[in-house]
Predicted model as a PDB file, atoms N, CA, C, CB and O in Angstrom, pLDDT in the B-factor column:
MODEL        1                                                                  
ATOM      1  N   MET A   1      94.565  78.881 105.215  1.00 55.00           N  
ATOM      2  CA  MET A   1      94.691  80.314 104.945  1.00 55.00           C  
ATOM      3  C   MET A   1      95.938  80.827 105.520  1.00 55.00           C  
ATOM      4  CB  MET A   1      93.528  81.088 105.484  1.00 55.00           C  
ATOM      5  O   MET A   1      96.391  80.377 106.572  1.00 55.00           O  
ATOM      6  N   LYS A   2      96.507  81.775 104.839  1.00 57.00           N  
ATOM      7  CA  LYS A   2      97.714  82.476 105.587  1.00 57.00           C  
ATOM      8  C   LYS A   2      97.395  83.577 106.491  1.00 57.00           C  
ATOM      9  CB  LYS A   2      98.684  83.054 104.619  1.00 57.00           C  
ATOM     10  O   LYS A   2      96.523  84.413 106.253  1.00 57.00           O  
ATOM     11  N   ILE A   3      98.051  83.555 107.423  1.00 63.00           N  
ATOM     12  CA  ILE A   3      97.765  84.730 108.299  1.00 63.00           C  
ATOM     13  C   ILE A   3      99.075  85.216 108.743  1.00 63.00           C  
ATOM     14  CB  ILE A   3      96.839  84.392 109.535  1.00 63.00           C  
ATOM     15  O   ILE A   3      99.832  84.532 109.432  1.00 63.00           O  
ATOM     16  N   LYS A   4      99.370  86.567 108.287  1.00 67.00           N  
ATOM     17  CA  LYS A   4     100.542  87.105 108.425  1.00 67.00           C  
ATOM     18  C   LYS A   4     101.839  86.402 107.820  1.00 67.00           C  
ATOM     19  CB  LYS A   4     100.639  87.273 109.717  1.00 67.00           C  
ATOM     20  O   LYS A   4     102.917  86.439 108.413  1.00 67.00           O  
ATOM     21  N   GLY A   5     101.673  85.820 106.716  1.00 65.00           N  
ATOM     22  CA  GLY A   5     102.830  85.101 105.975  1.00 65.00           C  
ATOM     23  C   GLY A   5     102.840  83.628 106.361  1.00 65.00           C  
ATOM     24  O   GLY A   5     103.512  82.856 105.676  1.00 65.00           O  
ATOM     25  N   ASN A   6     102.070  83.126 107.525  1.00 71.00           N  
ATOM     26  CA  ASN A   6     102.315  81.888 107.948  1.00 71.00           C  
ATOM     27  C   ASN A   6     101.135  80.959 107.567  1.00 71.00           C  
ATOM     28  CB  ASN A   6     102.588  81.923 109.379  1.00 71.00           C  
ATOM     29  O   ASN A   6     100.069  81.458 107.206  1.00 71.00           O  
ATOM     30  N   GLY A   7     101.291  79.720 107.634  1.00 68.00           N  
ATOM     31  CA  GLY A   7     100.316  78.679 107.305  1.00 68.00           C  
ATOM     32  C   GLY A   7     100.368  78.332 105.828  1.00 68.00           C  
ATOM     33  O   GLY A   7     101.348  78.590 105.129  1.00 68.00           O  
ATOM     34  N   ARG A   8      99.265  77.732 105.383  1.00 73.00           N  
ATOM     35  CA  ARG A   8      99.076  77.199 104.128  1.00 73.00           C  
ATOM     36  C   ARG A   8      98.125  78.050 103.474  1.00 73.00           C  
ATOM     37  CB  ARG A   8      98.656  75.811 104.159  1.00 73.00           C  
ATOM     38  O   ARG A   8      97.249  78.641 104.105  1.00 73.00           O  
ATOM     39  N   ALA A   9      98.304  78.156 101.896  1.00 74.00           N  
ATOM     40  CA  ALA A   9      97.299  78.887 101.103  1.00 74.00           C  
ATOM     41  C   ALA A   9      96.032  77.957 100.981  1.00 74.00           C  
ATOM     42  CB  ALA A   9      97.894  79.291  99.636  1.00 74.00           C  
ATOM     43  O   ALA A   9      96.204  76.739 100.941  1.00 74.00           O  
ATOM     44  N   LYS A  10      94.857  78.454 100.924  1.00 78.00           N  
ATOM     45  CA  LYS A  10      93.739  77.808 100.679  1.00 78.00           C  
ATOM     46  C   LYS A  10      93.514  77.330  99.308  1.00 78.00           C  
ATOM     47  CB  LYS A  10      92.778  78.560 101.055  1.00 78.00           C  
ATOM     48  O   LYS A  10      93.656  78.089  98.350  1.00 78.00           O  
ATOM     49  N   ILE A  11      93.190  76.184  99.187  1.00 83.00           N  
ATOM     50  CA  ILE A  11      92.939  75.590  97.760  1.00 83.00           C  
ATOM     51  C   ILE A  11      91.382  75.818  97.296  1.00 83.00           C  
ATOM     52  CB  ILE A  11      93.289  73.901  97.772  1.00 83.00           C  
ATOM     53  O   ILE A  11      90.406  75.314  97.852  1.00 83.00           O  
ATOM     54  N   LEU A  12      91.364  76.601  96.271  1.00 86.00           N  
ATOM     55  CA  LEU A  12      90.026  76.921  95.795  1.00 86.00           C  
ATOM     56  C   LEU A  12      89.227  75.682  95.410  1.00 86.00           C  
ATOM     57  CB  LEU A  12      90.113  77.852  94.617  1.00 86.00           C  
ATOM     58  O   LEU A  12      89.713  74.732  94.796  1.00 86.00           O  
ATOM     59  N   THR A  13      87.809  75.776  95.869  1.00 92.00           N  
ATOM     60  CA  THR A  13      86.870  74.611  95.256  1.00 92.00           C  
ATOM     61  C   THR A  13      86.588  75.024  93.936  1.00 92.00           C  
ATOM     62  CB  THR A  13      85.446  74.348  96.038  1.00 92.00           C  
ATOM     63  O   THR A  13      86.877  76.139  93.501  1.00 92.00           O  
ATOM     64  N   GLN A  14      85.966  74.037  93.228  1.00 94.00           N  
ATOM     65  CA  GLN A  14      85.400  74.406  91.849  1.00 94.00           C  
ATOM     66  C   GLN A  14      84.377  75.426  91.978  1.00 94.00           C  
ATOM     67  CB  GLN A  14      84.784  73.200  91.114  1.00 94.00           C  
ATOM     68  O   GLN A  14      84.350  76.281  91.093  1.00 94.00           O  
ATOM     69  N   ALA A  15      83.542  75.489  92.908  1.00 95.00           N  
ATOM     70  CA  ALA A  15      82.491  76.552  93.027  1.00 95.00           C  
ATOM     71  C   ALA A  15      83.099  77.820  93.445  1.00 95.00           C  
ATOM     72  CB  ALA A  15      81.395  76.171  94.022  1.00 95.00           C  
ATOM     73  O   ALA A  15      82.651  78.829  92.900  1.00 95.00           O  
ATOM     74  N   GLU A  16      84.002  77.953  94.279  1.00 93.00           N  
ATOM     75  CA  GLU A  16      84.692  79.217  94.445  1.00 93.00           C  
ATOM     76  C   GLU A  16      85.314  79.853  93.053  1.00 93.00           C  
ATOM     77  CB  GLU A  16      85.833  78.971  95.494  1.00 93.00           C  
ATOM     78  O   GLU A  16      85.216  81.032  92.716  1.00 93.00           O  
ATOM     79  N   LEU A  17      85.890  78.938  92.419  1.00 92.00           N  
ATOM     80  CA  LEU A  17      86.623  79.224  91.237  1.00 92.00           C  
ATOM     81  C   LEU A  17      85.702  79.785  90.197  1.00 92.00           C  
ATOM     82  CB  LEU A  17      87.324  78.004  90.735  1.00 92.00           C  
ATOM     83  O   LEU A  17      85.962  80.830  89.601  1.00 92.00           O  
ATOM     84  N   GLU A  18      84.630  79.083  89.990  1.00 93.00           N  
ATOM     85  CA  GLU A  18      83.587  79.641  89.021  1.00 93.00           C  
ATOM     86  C   GLU A  18      82.995  80.887  89.560  1.00 93.00           C  
ATOM     87  CB  GLU A  18      82.437  78.622  88.745  1.00 93.00           C  
ATOM     88  O   GLU A  18      82.692  81.753  88.739  1.00 93.00           O  
ATOM     89  N   ARG A  19      82.762  81.130  90.955  1.00 93.00           N  
ATOM     90  CA  ARG A  19      82.128  82.306  91.374  1.00 93.00           C  
ATOM     91  C   ARG A  19      83.231  83.574  91.175  1.00 93.00           C  
ATOM     92  CB  ARG A  19      81.617  82.093  92.943  1.00 93.00           C  
ATOM     93  O   ARG A  19      82.877  84.717  90.885  1.00 93.00           O  
ATOM     94  N   LEU A  20      84.436  83.215  91.355  1.00 91.00           N  
ATOM     95  CA  LEU A  20      85.453  84.404  90.787  1.00 91.00           C  
ATOM     96  C   LEU A  20      85.394  84.776  89.402  1.00 91.00           C  
ATOM     97  CB  LEU A  20      86.898  84.037  90.952  1.00 91.00           C  
ATOM     98  O   LEU A  20      85.568  85.943  89.051  1.00 91.00           O  
ATOM     99  N   PHE A  21      85.148  83.810  88.570  1.00 90.00           N  
ATOM    100  CA  PHE A  21      85.121  84.248  87.042  1.00 90.00           C  
ATOM    101  C   PHE A  21      83.718  84.619  86.764  1.00 90.00           C  
ATOM    102  CB  PHE A  21      85.605  83.052  85.974  1.00 90.00           C  
ATOM    103  O   PHE A  21      83.581  85.237  85.708  1.00 90.00           O  
ATOM    104  N   THR A  22      82.598  84.390  87.470  1.00 92.00           N  
ATOM    105  CA  THR A  22      81.267  84.973  86.969  1.00 92.00           C  
ATOM    106  C   THR A  22      80.936  86.143  87.716  1.00 92.00           C  
ATOM    107  CB  THR A  22      80.094  83.995  87.077  1.00 92.00           C  
ATOM    108  O   THR A  22      80.358  87.064  87.139  1.00 92.00           O  
ATOM    109  N   ARG A  23      81.254  86.232  89.036  1.00 92.00           N  
ATOM    110  CA  ARG A  23      80.939  87.569  89.663  1.00 92.00           C  
ATOM    111  C   ARG A  23      82.158  88.256  90.459  1.00 92.00           C  
ATOM    112  CB  ARG A  23      79.732  87.365  90.663  1.00 92.00           C  
ATOM    113  O   ARG A  23      82.091  89.388  90.937  1.00 92.00           O  
ATOM    114  N   GLY A  24      83.184  87.485  90.528  1.00 91.00           N  
ATOM    115  CA  GLY A  24      84.332  88.224  91.287  1.00 91.00           C  
ATOM    116  C   GLY A  24      85.138  89.298  90.478  1.00 91.00           C  
ATOM    117  O   GLY A  24      85.494  90.379  90.949  1.00 91.00           O  
ATOM    118  N   PHE A  25      85.365  88.895  89.293  1.00 91.00           N  
ATOM    119  CA  PHE A  25      86.312  89.705  88.363  1.00 91.00           C  
ATOM    120  C   PHE A  25      85.405  90.352  87.481  1.00 91.00           C  
ATOM    121  CB  PHE A  25      87.408  88.837  87.527  1.00 91.00           C  
ATOM    122  O   PHE A  25      84.625  89.659  86.828  1.00 91.00           O  
ATOM    123  N   LEU A  26      85.404  91.886  87.350  1.00 91.00           N  
ATOM    124  CA  LEU A  26      84.377  92.491  86.600  1.00 91.00           C  
ATOM    125  C   LEU A  26      84.890  92.717  85.121  1.00 91.00           C  
ATOM    126  CB  LEU A  26      83.939  93.822  87.289  1.00 91.00           C  
ATOM    127  O   LEU A  26      84.121  92.598  84.167  1.00 91.00           O  
ATOM    128  N   SER A  27      86.227  93.049  84.973  1.00 93.00           N  
ATOM    129  CA  SER A  27      86.605  93.259  83.729  1.00 93.00           C  
ATOM    130  C   SER A  27      87.345  92.064  83.007  1.00 93.00           C  
ATOM    131  CB  SER A  27      87.374  94.401  83.766  1.00 93.00           C  
ATOM    132  O   SER A  27      87.983  91.222  83.639  1.00 93.00           O  
ATOM    133  N   PRO A  28      87.216  92.059  81.685  1.00 92.00           N  
ATOM    134  CA  PRO A  28      87.901  90.925  81.051  1.00 92.00           C  
ATOM    135  C   PRO A  28      89.444  90.721  81.217  1.00 92.00           C  
ATOM    136  CB  PRO A  28      87.640  91.027  79.663  1.00 92.00           C  
ATOM    137  O   PRO A  28      89.995  89.621  81.173  1.00 92.00           O  
ATOM    138  N   ARG A  29      90.042  91.869  81.405  1.00 89.00           N  
ATOM    139  CA  ARG A  29      91.372  92.093  81.706  1.00 89.00           C  
ATOM    140  C   ARG A  29      91.951  91.178  83.087  1.00 89.00           C  
ATOM    141  CB  ARG A  29      91.473  93.684  81.915  1.00 89.00           C  
ATOM    142  O   ARG A  29      92.918  90.419  83.151  1.00 89.00           O  
ATOM    143  N   ASP A  30      91.032  91.545  84.063  1.00 91.00           N  
ATOM    144  CA  ASP A  30      91.214  90.886  85.397  1.00 91.00           C  
ATOM    145  C   ASP A  30      90.833  89.414  85.287  1.00 91.00           C  
ATOM    146  CB  ASP A  30      90.338  91.591  86.516  1.00 91.00           C  
ATOM    147  O   ASP A  30      91.470  88.662  86.025  1.00 91.00           O  
ATOM    148  N   LYS A  31      89.871  88.845  84.465  1.00 92.00           N  
ATOM    149  CA  LYS A  31      89.705  87.552  84.343  1.00 92.00           C  
ATOM    150  C   LYS A  31      90.794  86.819  83.726  1.00 92.00           C  
ATOM    151  CB  LYS A  31      88.609  87.350  83.716  1.00 92.00           C  
ATOM    152  O   LYS A  31      91.091  85.673  84.065  1.00 92.00           O  
ATOM    153  N   LEU A  32      91.503  87.603  82.649  1.00 87.00           N  
ATOM    154  CA  LEU A  32      92.301  86.927  81.915  1.00 87.00           C  
ATOM    155  C   LEU A  32      93.815  86.760  82.716  1.00 87.00           C  
ATOM    156  CB  LEU A  32      92.322  87.654  80.546  1.00 87.00           C  
ATOM    157  O   LEU A  32      94.570  85.801  82.561  1.00 87.00           O  
ATOM    158  N   LEU A  33      94.058  87.915  83.590  1.00 88.00           N  
ATOM    159  CA  LEU A  33      95.222  87.939  84.310  1.00 88.00           C  
ATOM    160  C   LEU A  33      95.244  86.714  85.433  1.00 88.00           C  
ATOM    161  CB  LEU A  33      95.342  89.368  84.943  1.00 88.00           C  
ATOM    162  O   LEU A  33      96.227  86.007  85.651  1.00 88.00           O  
ATOM    163  N   PHE A  34      94.059  86.618  86.048  1.00 91.00           N  
ATOM    164  CA  PHE A  34      93.912  85.585  86.974  1.00 91.00           C  
ATOM    165  C   PHE A  34      93.798  84.129  86.346  1.00 91.00           C  
ATOM    166  CB  PHE A  34      92.726  85.901  87.783  1.00 91.00           C  
ATOM    167  O   PHE A  34      94.268  83.183  86.977  1.00 91.00           O  
ATOM    168  N   ALA A  35      93.256  83.953  85.259  1.00 90.00           N  
ATOM    169  CA  ALA A  35      93.107  82.761  84.577  1.00 90.00           C  
ATOM    170  C   ALA A  35      94.689  82.307  84.116  1.00 90.00           C  
ATOM    171  CB  ALA A  35      92.027  82.999  83.300  1.00 90.00           C  
ATOM    172  O   ALA A  35      95.097  81.149  84.208  1.00 90.00           O  
ATOM    173  N   ILE A  36      95.315  83.193  83.717  1.00 88.00           N  
ATOM    174  CA  ILE A  36      96.912  82.844  83.288  1.00 88.00           C  
ATOM    175  C   ILE A  36      97.448  82.552  84.542  1.00 88.00           C  
ATOM    176  CB  ILE A  36      97.858  84.105  82.528  1.00 88.00           C  
ATOM    177  O   ILE A  36      97.990  81.447  84.577  1.00 88.00           O  
ATOM    178  N   ALA A  37      97.474  83.237  85.662  1.00 89.00           N  
ATOM    179  CA  ALA A  37      98.125  82.982  86.935  1.00 89.00           C  
ATOM    180  C   ALA A  37      97.740  81.577  87.563  1.00 89.00           C  
ATOM    181  CB  ALA A  37      97.755  84.119  87.909  1.00 89.00           C  
ATOM    182  O   ALA A  37      98.567  80.813  88.059  1.00 89.00           O  
ATOM    183  N   TYR A  38      96.373  81.335  87.476  1.00 89.00           N  
ATOM    184  CA  TYR A  38      95.924  80.132  87.931  1.00 89.00           C  
ATOM    185  C   TYR A  38      96.199  78.980  87.253  1.00 89.00           C  
ATOM    186  CB  TYR A  38      94.740  80.175  88.062  1.00 89.00           C  
ATOM    187  O   TYR A  38      96.592  78.012  87.904  1.00 89.00           O  
ATOM    188  N   TYR A  39      96.056  78.889  85.972  1.00 87.00           N  
ATOM    189  CA  TYR A  39      96.312  77.827  85.035  1.00 87.00           C  
ATOM    190  C   TYR A  39      97.776  77.588  84.718  1.00 87.00           C  
ATOM    191  CB  TYR A  39      95.599  78.104  83.804  1.00 87.00           C  
ATOM    192  O   TYR A  39      98.211  76.489  84.376  1.00 87.00           O  
ATOM    193  N   CYS A  40      98.462  78.616  84.845  1.00 86.00           N  
ATOM    194  CA  CYS A  40      99.878  78.313  84.582  1.00 86.00           C  
ATOM    195  C   CYS A  40     100.744  78.183  85.803  1.00 86.00           C  
ATOM    196  CB  CYS A  40     100.450  79.349  83.726  1.00 86.00           C  
ATOM    197  O   CYS A  40     101.937  77.881  85.776  1.00 86.00           O  
ATOM    198  N   ALA A  41      99.987  78.457  86.944  1.00 87.00           N  
ATOM    199  CA  ALA A  41     100.835  78.378  88.156  1.00 87.00           C  
ATOM    200  C   ALA A  41     101.866  79.494  88.302  1.00 87.00           C  
ATOM    201  CB  ALA A  41     101.554  77.075  88.166  1.00 87.00           C  
ATOM    202  O   ALA A  41     102.980  79.301  88.789  1.00 87.00           O  
ATOM    203  N   CYS A  42     101.433  80.670  87.854  1.00 87.00           N  
ATOM    204  CA  CYS A  42     102.566  81.849  87.805  1.00 87.00           C  
ATOM    205  C   CYS A  42     102.467  82.744  88.851  1.00 87.00           C  
ATOM    206  CB  CYS A  42     102.519  82.723  86.553  1.00 87.00           C  
ATOM    207  O   CYS A  42     101.363  82.819  89.389  1.00 87.00           O  
ATOM    208  N   ARG A  43     103.396  83.467  89.284  1.00 88.00           N  
ATOM    209  CA  ARG A  43     103.271  84.492  90.296  1.00 88.00           C  
ATOM    210  C   ARG A  43     102.672  85.712  89.639  1.00 88.00           C  
ATOM    211  CB  ARG A  43     104.637  84.816  90.957  1.00 88.00           C  
ATOM    212  O   ARG A  43     102.609  85.845  88.417  1.00 88.00           O  
ATOM    213  N   VAL A  44     102.225  86.615  90.536  1.00 87.00           N  
ATOM    214  CA  VAL A  44     101.393  87.848  89.912  1.00 87.00           C  
ATOM    215  C   VAL A  44     102.607  88.575  89.123  1.00 87.00           C  
ATOM    216  CB  VAL A  44     100.567  88.979  91.208  1.00 87.00           C  
ATOM    217  O   VAL A  44     102.447  88.948  87.961  1.00 87.00           O  
ATOM    218  N   SER A  45     103.813  88.756  89.806  1.00 90.00           N  
ATOM    219  CA  SER A  45     104.762  89.537  88.955  1.00 90.00           C  
ATOM    220  C   SER A  45     105.052  88.942  87.533  1.00 90.00           C  
ATOM    221  CB  SER A  45     106.086  89.660  89.702  1.00 90.00           C  
ATOM    222  O   SER A  45     105.291  89.758  86.642  1.00 90.00           O  
ATOM    223  N   GLU A  46     105.057  87.646  87.235  1.00 90.00           N  
ATOM    224  CA  GLU A  46     105.238  86.876  86.081  1.00 90.00           C  
ATOM    225  C   GLU A  46     104.054  87.170  85.127  1.00 90.00           C  
ATOM    226  CB  GLU A  46     105.355  85.383  86.441  1.00 90.00           C  
ATOM    227  O   GLU A  46     104.249  87.285  83.917  1.00 90.00           O  
ATOM    228  N   VAL A  47     102.833  87.288  85.680  1.00 90.00           N  
ATOM    229  CA  VAL A  47     101.819  87.571  84.572  1.00 90.00           C  
ATOM    230  C   VAL A  47     101.636  89.035  84.173  1.00 90.00           C  
ATOM    231  CB  VAL A  47     100.462  87.057  84.993  1.00 90.00           C  
ATOM    232  O   VAL A  47     101.191  89.393  83.083  1.00 90.00           O  
ATOM    233  N   LEU A  48     102.076  89.958  85.298  1.00 89.00           N  
ATOM    234  CA  LEU A  48     102.173  91.367  84.716  1.00 89.00           C  
ATOM    235  C   LEU A  48     103.133  91.626  83.919  1.00 89.00           C  
ATOM    236  CB  LEU A  48     102.275  92.307  85.589  1.00 89.00           C  
ATOM    237  O   LEU A  48     103.083  92.604  83.173  1.00 89.00           O  
ATOM    238  N   ALA A  49     104.243  90.725  83.949  1.00 91.00           N  
ATOM    239  CA  ALA A  49     105.350  91.076  82.818  1.00 91.00           C  
ATOM    240  C   ALA A  49     105.120  90.522  81.460  1.00 91.00           C  
ATOM    241  CB  ALA A  49     106.747  90.546  83.220  1.00 91.00           C  
ATOM    242  O   ALA A  49     105.906  90.661  80.523  1.00 91.00           O  
ATOM    243  N   LEU A  50     104.028  89.904  81.417  1.00 88.00           N  
ATOM    244  CA  LEU A  50     103.606  89.362  79.858  1.00 88.00           C  
ATOM    245  C   LEU A  50     103.335  90.488  78.947  1.00 88.00           C  
ATOM    246  CB  LEU A  50     102.203  88.424  79.828  1.00 88.00           C  
ATOM    247  O   LEU A  50     102.677  91.477  79.269  1.00 88.00           O  
ATOM    248  N   MET A  51     103.867  90.290  77.803  1.00 89.00           N  
ATOM    249  CA  MET A  51     103.661  91.200  76.620  1.00 89.00           C  
ATOM    250  C   MET A  51     102.593  90.565  75.629  1.00 89.00           C  
ATOM    251  CB  MET A  51     105.084  91.443  75.840  1.00 89.00           C  
ATOM    252  O   MET A  51     102.466  89.341  75.578  1.00 89.00           O  
ATOM    253  N   ALA A  52     101.965  91.264  74.983  1.00 86.00           N  
ATOM    254  CA  ALA A  52     101.078  90.849  73.770  1.00 86.00           C  
ATOM    255  C   ALA A  52     101.614  89.841  73.002  1.00 86.00           C  
ATOM    256  CB  ALA A  52     100.812  91.934  72.847  1.00 86.00           C  
ATOM    257  O   ALA A  52     100.928  88.924  72.552  1.00 86.00           O  
ATOM    258  N   GLU A  53     102.895  89.965  72.809  1.00 89.00           N  
ATOM    259  CA  GLU A  53     103.666  88.992  71.829  1.00 89.00           C  
ATOM    260  C   GLU A  53     103.735  87.635  72.470  1.00 89.00           C  
ATOM    261  CB  GLU A  53     105.205  89.500  71.497  1.00 89.00           C  
ATOM    262  O   GLU A  53     103.772  86.626  71.767  1.00 89.00           O  
ATOM    263  N   ASP A  54     103.754  87.574  73.868  1.00 86.00           N  
ATOM    264  CA  ASP A  54     103.943  86.342  74.540  1.00 86.00           C  
ATOM    265  C   ASP A  54     102.634  85.264  74.482  1.00 86.00           C  
ATOM    266  CB  ASP A  54     104.295  86.732  76.012  1.00 86.00           C  
ATOM    267  O   ASP A  54     102.685  84.056  74.716  1.00 86.00           O  
ATOM    268  N   LEU A  55     101.423  86.080  74.093  1.00 82.00           N  
ATOM    269  CA  LEU A  55     100.189  85.306  74.041  1.00 82.00           C  
ATOM    270  C   LEU A  55     100.010  85.054  72.452  1.00 82.00           C  
ATOM    271  CB  LEU A  55      98.877  86.140  74.771  1.00 82.00           C  
ATOM    272  O   LEU A  55      99.909  85.987  71.655  1.00 82.00           O  
ATOM    273  N   ALA A  56      99.982  83.636  72.068  1.00 86.00           N  
ATOM    274  CA  ALA A  56      99.681  83.324  70.560  1.00 86.00           C  
ATOM    275  C   ALA A  56      98.726  82.241  70.643  1.00 86.00           C  
ATOM    276  CB  ALA A  56     100.993  82.878  69.642  1.00 86.00           C  
ATOM    277  O   ALA A  56      99.086  81.089  70.886  1.00 86.00           O  
ATOM    278  N   GLY A  57      97.326  82.624  70.418  1.00 84.00           N  
ATOM    279  CA  GLY A  57      96.289  81.472  70.353  1.00 84.00           C  
ATOM    280  C   GLY A  57      96.055  81.190  71.768  1.00 84.00           C  
ATOM    281  O   GLY A  57      95.717  81.980  72.649  1.00 84.00           O  
ATOM    282  N   SER A  58      96.300  79.872  71.847  1.00 81.00           N  
ATOM    283  CA  SER A  58      96.279  79.265  73.349  1.00 81.00           C  
ATOM    284  C   SER A  58      97.561  78.922  73.973  1.00 81.00           C  
ATOM    285  CB  SER A  58      95.495  77.976  73.407  1.00 81.00           C  
ATOM    286  O   SER A  58      97.662  78.071  74.857  1.00 81.00           O  
ATOM    287  N   VAL A  59      98.660  79.684  73.436  1.00 84.00           N  
ATOM    288  CA  VAL A  59     100.090  79.235  74.118  1.00 84.00           C  
ATOM    289  C   VAL A  59     100.532  80.612  74.615  1.00 84.00           C  
ATOM    290  CB  VAL A  59     101.339  78.474  72.974  1.00 84.00           C  
ATOM    291  O   VAL A  59     100.510  81.662  73.973  1.00 84.00           O  
ATOM    292  N   VAL A  60     100.932  80.423  75.855  1.00 80.00           N  
ATOM    293  CA  VAL A  60     101.532  81.558  76.616  1.00 80.00           C  
ATOM    294  C   VAL A  60     103.058  81.122  76.775  1.00 80.00           C  
ATOM    295  CB  VAL A  60     100.749  81.817  78.125  1.00 80.00           C  
ATOM    296  O   VAL A  60     103.420  79.990  77.097  1.00 80.00           O  
ATOM    297  N   THR A  61     103.873  82.176  76.505  1.00 85.00           N  
ATOM    298  CA  THR A  61     105.256  82.022  76.491  1.00 85.00           C  
ATOM    299  C   THR A  61     105.756  82.670  77.757  1.00 85.00           C  
ATOM    300  CB  THR A  61     105.880  82.607  75.232  1.00 85.00           C  
ATOM    301  O   THR A  61     105.709  83.900  77.787  1.00 85.00           O  
ATOM    302  N   LEU A  62     106.214  82.044  78.777  1.00 81.00           N  
ATOM    303  CA  LEU A  62     106.752  82.611  80.022  1.00 81.00           C  
ATOM    304  C   LEU A  62     108.362  82.791  79.881  1.00 81.00           C  
ATOM    305  CB  LEU A  62     106.364  81.623  81.281  1.00 81.00           C  
ATOM    306  O   LEU A  62     109.123  81.926  79.450  1.00 81.00           O  
ATOM    307  N   ARG A  63     108.745  84.152  80.353  1.00 77.00           N  
ATOM    308  CA  ARG A  63     110.245  84.263  80.273  1.00 77.00           C  
ATOM    309  C   ARG A  63     110.838  83.842  81.594  1.00 77.00           C  
ATOM    310  CB  ARG A  63     110.710  85.737  79.919  1.00 77.00           C  
ATOM    311  O   ARG A  63     112.059  83.854  81.754  1.00 77.00           O  
TER     312      ARG A  63                                                      
ENDMDL                                                                          
END                                                                             
Protein backbone atom coordinates (compact mmCIF):
# COMPACT_ATOMS: atom_id res chain seq x y z
CA MET A 1 0.00 0.00 0.00
CA LYS A 2 1.28 3.46 -0.84
CA ILE A 3 1.82 5.83 2.05
CA LYS A 4 2.37 9.48 1.10
CA GLY A 5 3.28 8.43 -2.45
CA ASN A 6 5.89 5.89 -1.34
CA GLY A 7 5.73 2.12 -1.53
CA ARG A 8 3.86 -0.27 -3.73
CA ALA A 9 0.25 -0.27 -4.75
CA LYS A 10 -1.79 -3.15 -3.37
CA ILE A 11 -2.87 -5.79 -5.87
CA LEU A 12 -6.56 -6.55 -5.46
CA THR A 13 -7.60 -10.11 -4.76
CA GLN A 14 -10.46 -11.64 -6.73
CA ALA A 15 -12.71 -11.34 -3.66
CA GLU A 16 -11.87 -7.64 -3.20
CA LEU A 17 -12.50 -6.97 -6.88
CA GLU A 18 -15.86 -8.72 -6.77
CA ARG A 19 -16.80 -6.81 -3.62
CA LEU A 20 -16.07 -3.51 -5.38
CA PHE A 21 -18.40 -4.41 -8.23
CA THR A 22 -21.21 -5.78 -6.05
CA ARG A 23 -21.18 -3.48 -3.01
CA GLY A 24 -18.53 -0.81 -3.53
CA PHE A 25 -19.69 1.15 -6.55
CA LEU A 26 -23.33 2.16 -6.40
CA SER A 27 -23.93 3.67 -9.84
CA PRO A 28 -23.49 1.91 -13.18
CA ARG A 29 -21.35 4.88 -14.29
CA ASP A 30 -18.84 4.31 -11.47
CA LYS A 31 -18.73 0.57 -12.17
CA LEU A 32 -18.06 1.23 -15.85
CA LEU A 33 -15.32 3.80 -15.19
CA PHE A 34 -13.57 1.49 -12.73
CA ALA A 35 -13.89 -1.51 -15.06
CA ILE A 36 -12.34 0.39 -17.96
CA ALA A 37 -9.49 1.66 -15.79
CA TYR A 38 -8.87 -1.77 -14.26
CA TYR A 39 -9.12 -3.98 -17.33
CA CYS A 40 -7.40 -1.54 -19.74
CA ALA A 41 -4.73 -0.48 -17.20
CA CYS A 42 -5.62 3.17 -17.74
CA ARG A 43 -5.04 6.18 -15.57
CA VAL A 44 -8.10 7.93 -14.16
CA SER A 45 -7.47 10.94 -16.41
CA GLU A 46 -7.45 8.67 -19.49
CA VAL A 47 -10.76 7.09 -18.52
CA LEU A 48 -12.37 10.45 -17.78
CA ALA A 49 -11.25 11.78 -21.18
CA LEU A 50 -13.17 9.04 -23.03
CA MET A 51 -16.08 10.10 -25.20
CA ALA A 52 -19.15 8.02 -26.09
CA GLU A 53 -17.73 7.57 -29.60
CA ASP A 54 -14.67 5.85 -28.09
CA LEU A 55 -16.82 2.93 -26.89
CA ALA A 56 -18.08 0.65 -29.64
CA GLY A 57 -19.48 -2.68 -28.45
CA SER A 58 -16.70 -4.39 -26.55
CA VAL A 59 -13.96 -2.18 -28.07
CA VAL A 60 -12.53 0.85 -26.26
CA THR A 61 -10.41 3.29 -28.28
CA LEU A 62 -7.89 5.12 -26.11
CA ARG A 63 -6.31 8.25 -27.48
